[in-house]
C-alpha positions in Angstrom: 83.5 117.3 84.4 81.9 115.7 87.4 79.9 117.8 89.9 82.4 116.5 92.5 85.3 118.4 91.0 84.2 122.0 90.7 85.7 125.5 90.4 84.9 125.7 94.1 87.3 123.0 95.2 85.8 119.9 97.0 87.3 119.1 100.4 89.4 115.9 100.4 90.0 114.5 103.9 92.8 112.0 104.2 92.8 109.5 107.0 96.3 107.9 107.0 97.1 104.3 107.9 98.8 103.3 111.1 101.9 105.4 111.5 100.9 107.7 108.6 101.3 111.5 108.9 101.1 114.6 106.7 104.8 113.9 105.9 104.2 110.4 104.5 101.4 111.9 102.4 103.4 115.0 101.4 103.9 114.3 97.7 100.3 113.1 97.1 99.0 116.2 98.9 101.2 118.5 96.8 99.7 117.0 93.6 96.1 116.9 94.9 96.0 120.5 96.1 95.7 121.5 92.4 92.1 120.1 92.4 91.1 119.8 96.0 91.3 121.5 99.4 93.2 118.8 101.1 93.1 118.1 104.8 95.2 115.3 106.2 93.9 114.3 109.6 96.7 112.9 111.6 95.3 110.3 114.0 96.1 110.2 117.8 99.5 108.5 118.4 101.1 110.0 115.2 102.3 113.2 113.8 101.1 116.2 115.8 98.4 114.2 117.6 99.5 112.9 121.0 98.8 109.5 122.4 95.3 109.2 124.0 95.0 109.0 127.8 93.4 105.6 127.5 93.6 102.6 125.2 91.4 103.6 122.2 89.5 101.3 119.9 88.0 102.1 116.5 84.9 103.8 118.0 87.1 106.4 119.8 89.0 107.1 116.6 85.6 107.4 114.7 84.4 110.0 117.2 87.7 111.9 116.9 87.5 112.0 113.1 83.8 112.9 113.2 84.4 115.9 115.4 87.3 117.0 113.2 85.2 116.8 110.0 82.4 118.8 111.6 85.0 121.5 112.5 86.2 121.5 108.9 82.6 121.6 107.5 81.8 124.8 109.4 85.2 126.5 109.2 85.2 126.1 105.4 82.2 128.4 105.2 82.6 132.1 105.4 79.1 132.4 106.9 79.8 130.1 109.8 77.2 127.8 108.5 77.7 124.2 107.3 79.7 124.3 104.1 77.9 123.2 100.9 81.1 122.1 99.3 81.5 118.4 98.4 83.4 116.4 101.0 85.4 113.3 100.1 87.0 111.0 102.7 90.0 109.0 101.6 91.0 106.3 104.1 94.1 104.2 103.8 94.6 100.9 105.6 93.8 101.6 109.3 92.4 105.0 108.2 90.1 103.0 105.9 89.0 100.9 108.8 88.1 104.0 110.7 86.4 105.5 107.6 84.2 102.4 107.1 82.7 102.5 110.6 82.4 106.3 110.4 80.6 106.5 107.1 78.6 103.3 107.8 77.2 105.0 111.0 77.0 108.5 109.7 75.4 108.5 106.2 75.6 112.2 105.6 79.2 112.8 106.9 80.6 112.9 103.3 79.5 112.8 99.7 82.0 110.2 98.5 84.2 107.6 100.1 87.6 106.4 98.8 89.3 103.4 100.4 92.9 102.3 99.6 94.0 98.9 101.0 91.4 99.2 103.8 92.0 97.0 106.9 88.4 95.8 107.3 88.4 92.1 107.9 90.1 91.5 111.2 88.5 88.4 112.8 90.4 85.6 111.1 94.1 85.4 111.7 96.3 84.4 108.8 97.8 81.0 108.6 101.2 82.5 109.2 100.0 84.3 112.3 98.4 81.1 113.7 101.8 79.3 113.2 104.1 82.1 114.4 102.3 83.5 117.5 102.9 80.4 119.7 106.6 80.6 118.6 106.6 84.3 119.7 105.6 83.3 123.2 108.4 80.7 123.4 110.8 83.3 121.9 110.1 85.7 124.8 111.2 82.9 127.3 114.3 82.2 125.2 115.4 85.8 125.0 114.8 86.3 128.7 118.1 84.4 129.3 120.9 87.0 129.5 123.3 85.6 126.8 120.6 85.9 124.1 118.9 89.1 125.3 121.0 91.4 123.1 119.7 89.6 120.0 116.0 90.0 120.9 115.3 93.3 119.1 116.8 92.1 115.8 115.1 88.8 115.9 111.8 90.3 116.9 111.9 92.7 113.9 112.5 89.9 111.5 109.8 87.8 113.1 107.1 90.4 112.7 108.2 91.1 109.2 107.6 87.4 108.4 104.0 87.6 109.6 103.4 90.9 107.7 103.1 92.9 110.9 106.0 95.4 110.9 103.8 98.1 112.5 103.9 96.1 115.8 107.6 96.5 116.2 107.3 100.3 115.8 105.0 100.7 118.8 105.4 100.7 122.5 103.4 101.4 125.7 99.8 102.6 125.2 100.3 102.9 121.4 101.2 99.2 121.3 98.1 98.4 123.4 95.9 100.4 120.9 97.5 98.6 118.0 96.8 95.2 119.5 93.1 96.3 120.1 92.3 97.8 116.7 93.9 94.9 114.8 91.3 92.6 116.5 88.3 94.8 115.6 86.5 93.8 112.4 84.4 96.5 110.8 82.9 94.5 107.9 79.4 94.8 109.5 79.4 98.5 108.5 80.0 97.9 104.8 76.4 97.3 103.8 75.4 100.4 105.7 77.5 102.7 103.5 75.2 104.5 101.0 77.5 107.1 99.4 79.4 106.3 96.1 82.6 104.5 97.1 85.8 103.7 95.3 87.9 100.9 96.6 91.5 100.8 95.3 93.9 97.9 95.8 97.5 97.1 94.8 97.7 93.6 93.3 101.0 93.2 95.2 99.7 94.4 98.5 101.0 92.0 101.2 99.3 93.9 104.1 95.7 93.9 102.8 95.2 91.6 99.9 93.6 92.8 96.7 91.0 90.0 97.2 90.1 91.3 100.6 89.6 94.8 99.1 87.5 93.4 96.3 85.4 91.5 98.8 84.8 94.8 100.7 83.7 96.5 97.5 81.2 93.8 96.8 79.6 94.4 100.2 79.1 98.2 99.6 76.0 99.1 97.6 77.5 101.8 95.3 81.1 100.6 95.1 83.6 100.6 92.3 86.7 98.4 92.6 90.0 99.2 90.9 93.1 97.1 91.2 96.6 98.4 90.3 99.0 95.9 88.7 102.3 95.8 90.5 100.8 98.1 93.2 101.7 97.8 96.8 100.0 98.7 100.1 101.2 102.4 99.9 99.9 103.4 96.5 100.0 107.1 97.5 103.7 106.8 98.0 104.6 104.3 95.3 103.0 106.2 92.5 101.1 109.3 93.7 100.4 110.5 90.1 98.7 107.3 89.1 96.9 107.1 92.4 95.5 110.6 92.1 94.6 109.9 88.4 92.5 106.9 89.5 90.7 109.0 92.1 90.0 111.9 89.7 88.8 109.6 86.9 86.3 108.0 89.3 85.0 111.3 90.6 84.6 112.5 87.0 82.5 109.5 86.2 79.9 110.1 88.9 
């Protein structure tokens, strides 16, 4: 058995994707608690964490997570000193984006990094987005006319579904401004700076972050292993939490 999975449980810190909470990770957490001390860090705007007072970017989320991990590291030790237990960060989608910058700039923050469908490459808009965003601007003018205004919400939902951005329709106010900011922030420059063993998991059917993008990320990390899941989607932890956990445990055992 790997040194990562010990009788003294390693700490597994989950960074959910955009909109993710302890509830959306509930089943995976229930299964993983048999082998790990699991901490799901809800990120500001979601779950029990309120919206920030300003429009945050990735750097602010990184600082938030870093401080939370430091609290966990010390609170996990009965002596009040830094815990010597292994610490694993599991970042999904947006949480993976935060994790990449966090670990890339803080090499000793964790012992192992796991990325699931990480949203890393943000600079280049998809072909669909390039086509549809000008249409969106025209659409706002069209639906400003009162006879069509009542259709706006339904059409907007379908529109963002077409460009693979359903998260946008579920935001408003400052949260929407944060979403617009973080989806333009590319963190790929931090990939070569990650020095801890890293597992990158991708669903072959992921339409939010393609398996090829996840594989590309793995190639840019020094000690990375890439695993693709046939028929897997973006939410592997919800689609098949047993298989997802098995992949993680097998990887940790191999270290």
